[in-house]
N, C-alpha and C positions, 0 to 999 in steps of 0.2 A: 504494500500500500504506500502510495506517495505521501509526501508531507502535506500536500494540499488536500488529498482525500482524507487523511487522518484528522486534519483541522476541521473539515466540514462535518465528518462523523461526530466529532466532539461538539460541534454546534448543535447538531440534532439531539444529542444526548442532553445537552444543556437545556434545550427547549422542553424535553420530556420532564426533566427534574424541576424546572420552573413551573410547569403545569401542575405537577404534584404538590409543589409548595403552595400554590394558590388555593388548592382544594383544602389542604390542612389548615391554612391560616383563616380561611372562611369558616371552618368548623370552630376555630378559636373565637372568631367574631360572634358566632351564634351563641356560644356558651356565655361569653361576657355580656351580651345583650340580655340573655335569660336572667342573669344575676341582677341586672338593672342597677338601681341606685341604693339597694339595701346595704351594701358594704362600700366604704370609702374606696375610691379608685386606687389610691396609693397602697392601701393594705391588700386589696385584691391582687394588685400587680406583684407585690412582695411575696404573697403566699404562692402565687403561680410559679414564680421563679425559684422559690425555695423547694417546691415539689420537683421542679425540673432539675435542680441540683441533686436531689436525692436519686432521681432516675439515672443520673450520670455518675453517681458515686463510684461504680466499678472502674471507671476510667482512671481514677486517681490511685488505683492500686497498681497501675502499670508504671513502675518507678522510672523505667527508661524514658518513656514519653514525657513524664513530668519534668525530669532533669533537662531534657532537650528543649522543652517549651519555655523554661525559665529565662532563656537568653533573650526572648522578646516579650517578656512579661509586661513591660511598660505599654506596648502596643495593645495587648489584650486589655489592660486596665483602662486605657483611654477609650477603647471601643465600648467597654462595659459601662463606663460612666455616661458617655454620649447616648448609648442605646437606652440606658435606664431612664434618662430624662424624657426621651421620646416615648417610652412605655407608659410613664405616668400620664403624659398628655393624651396618649391614645386611649387608655382606660377611661379617662375623664370624658373624652369626646364620645366614646361609645355609650356612655350613660346619658348623653344630652341630645344627640341627633340620630336620625335614622341610619341603619346599616349602610344603605346604598350611598348616602351622602358622605359618611366617614370614608368609605372605600374610594369614592370618586376623588375626594380631596387628597387622599393618600397617594394618588397617582401624580401629584406634583413631584414626588420623590424621584421618579425615574429621570426627570429633566435634570435635576441636580446630579444624579448618579452618572448619567451619560456624559455630561460635560466634565464632571470630575474624573471619570475614567480616562478621558482624552488628556486632561491637564496634568494628572498626577500618576496615572498608570501607563501612559504611553499607548493606549489602544487606538486603533485607526477608526475614524468616523466615516465609514462608507455611507454614501448618500442614501441608499435604500434603507439602511438601518436607522439613520437619523429621521428619515421620512416616516418610517413605521412608528417610532417613538412619538413623534410630534402628532401624527394622526390619532394614535391611541389616546394621547393626552387631550386632543381636541374632542374626542368622544366623551371623555370624562367631564369636560367643561360643558358639553351639551346637556349631560345628565344633571349637572348642578345648576344650570341656567335659571330655572324657576325660583330657586332660593336665594339668588343674588341680592334681592332687595332687603332681606333681613338676615344678615349673617350673625349667627349666635356665637356665644362664647365657646360652645363646643366646636364649631367650625374653625374658630381662631386657634383653638388648642391643636386641632388636627393639622392646620396649616403650618404651625410652628414645629410640630412633630415630624413633618415630612422631610425637611432638610437634615434633621438629626438622624433619621433612619438612613438617609442617603449617605451620610458620613460613615455610619456603621457598615453599610454595604461595601463601601469603598475600602475600608480597613479590612473587612472580611476577605475581599478579593485579593488584597495584598498578602494576607496571611496564608492563602491557599498555595502560595509559591513554595512554602516550606513546611506548613503545618497540616496535620491530618484533620479531616472534617469533624471527627468526634472531639478532638482536642479543642478546636475552635469553638464549637458549641458549648463544650464543658466550661471553658474559661469565660465565655460570655455569661453563662449562668452564675458563675461565682461572682463576677464583678458587678453584674446588674443587681444581684441579690444584696451585695454589700452597699450599693448605691441607694437601693430602696429601703434598707433597714431603718435608718434614722427617721425619715419622714413617716414611715409606717408606724413606728412606735408612738409618734405624736398623736395619731388618730386611732389607735388600736382599740378594738372591741373583740370579745370572744366570738369567733365564727361558729355557726351551726355545723353539724355533721354533713348536712345536705350541701351547704356552701363549700365545705372542704372537698366533698366528692366531686362537685362540678369543677372546682379549681384544679383538682388533680387531673381530671379529664382534659382541662385546658393545657396543663403542663405536658401531658403526653402528646397531644396534637401539635403544640407549639414547638416542643423539643424535636419531634420528628420533622416538622416544617423547617427548622433551622438546619437540620442535617441535609435535607433535600436541597435547600437554598444554597448551602455551601458546595454541594455536589454540582449544582448548576453553574456556579461561579468557577469551579475547577474545570468543568468540561468545555465552557464556551466563554466568549467575550461578554461583558455586561451588556454591550449594545445589541447583542443577539437575543439575550434572554429577557431583557426588560419588556419588550412588547408583549410577550406571553403573560407577563404579570397582570396585564390589563384585563385578562379574562376573569380575574377575581371579582370585578364589578358585576359581571353576569351572575356568577354564583351567589354573590351577596344579595343581589336584587331578588333572586328566586328564594333565597333563605328568608329574607325579610317578609316577603309576601306569604309564603306557605306557613311559617311558624309564628310570625308576629303581626300578621295582618297589615303590614306596611305597604299599602297600595302604591305601586310605582307610577310616576307620571309618564305621559307619552314620550317625554324627553329622555326618560331612562331607557326605553326600548330603542329609540333612535340612536342615542349615544352608545348603547350596548352593541348595536349593529355595527357602528363605526369601529368600536374596539375589537369586535370579533374579526372584522375585515382586516384590521391591522395585524392581529395575531396570525390569522390565516396566511396573509401575504408573506410575512417574514418566514414562516415555516416552509411555504412553497418555494420561496426564493432560495433558502438554504438547501432544500431538497433538490431543486433543479441544478444548483451549482455542484451538487455531489456527482452528477452523471458525468463520466469521463467523456471528454471531447473526442470525436472521431479523428484518427490519425491519417 
């Protein structure tokens, strides 16, 4: 297999892993929405990451990996702190605005991520990849259009969270050059948990067993989602995988309608169609490029 064919196969694997990531993260969204405003967002976020830490505890018994990772511990710590701030804002937004709106606003993150990948990671900005990202983002804006006249504090929280998550994604991409996917996710859990602990203690109340069960399910889905996200970054350029992330809006809209009675506007379906078109285009474009040219 030539280097070009290997790279293209990697891009297709990245597309698959990113699609799986979207499904897992939408499941997390549904659980957090189900919990609603009964528990403070910071406490809920802390418990979710603490459970994630317990799930990944076996990783830290691998002494060899632990020693190797210590050399870049600072980068893991910075990522955890930035991601922790974004998580607090995201949990808050989920309790305030509809699922589809949270997801749509979250798609401002790929704009920051794509530009950051070119500026800091040296990835090439092919025209068709840029176009797919921008078209997908345009679809998200179409979905949000009816709510522009009254932007709530939840919307603002999500808008602030987006560039924070973009920074986290860029650092994760950098870490995939030398670190295992499991280690990257494990250290994220450690440092996000440490970031969330102080503010969580300030608002702490004793959670119910039902709340703990739901938050454990959130930890399972989210931890798996971070593993598949890291695999996507390892397999392909960020500019390839980001358009696939836009499919989360479609899953989120369906979830909000079927489980929570959040009736989507016509703009949600129009924008969702644009997003699906963007994701389909990038997948077909990469697949077509995989076919060897006739000699």
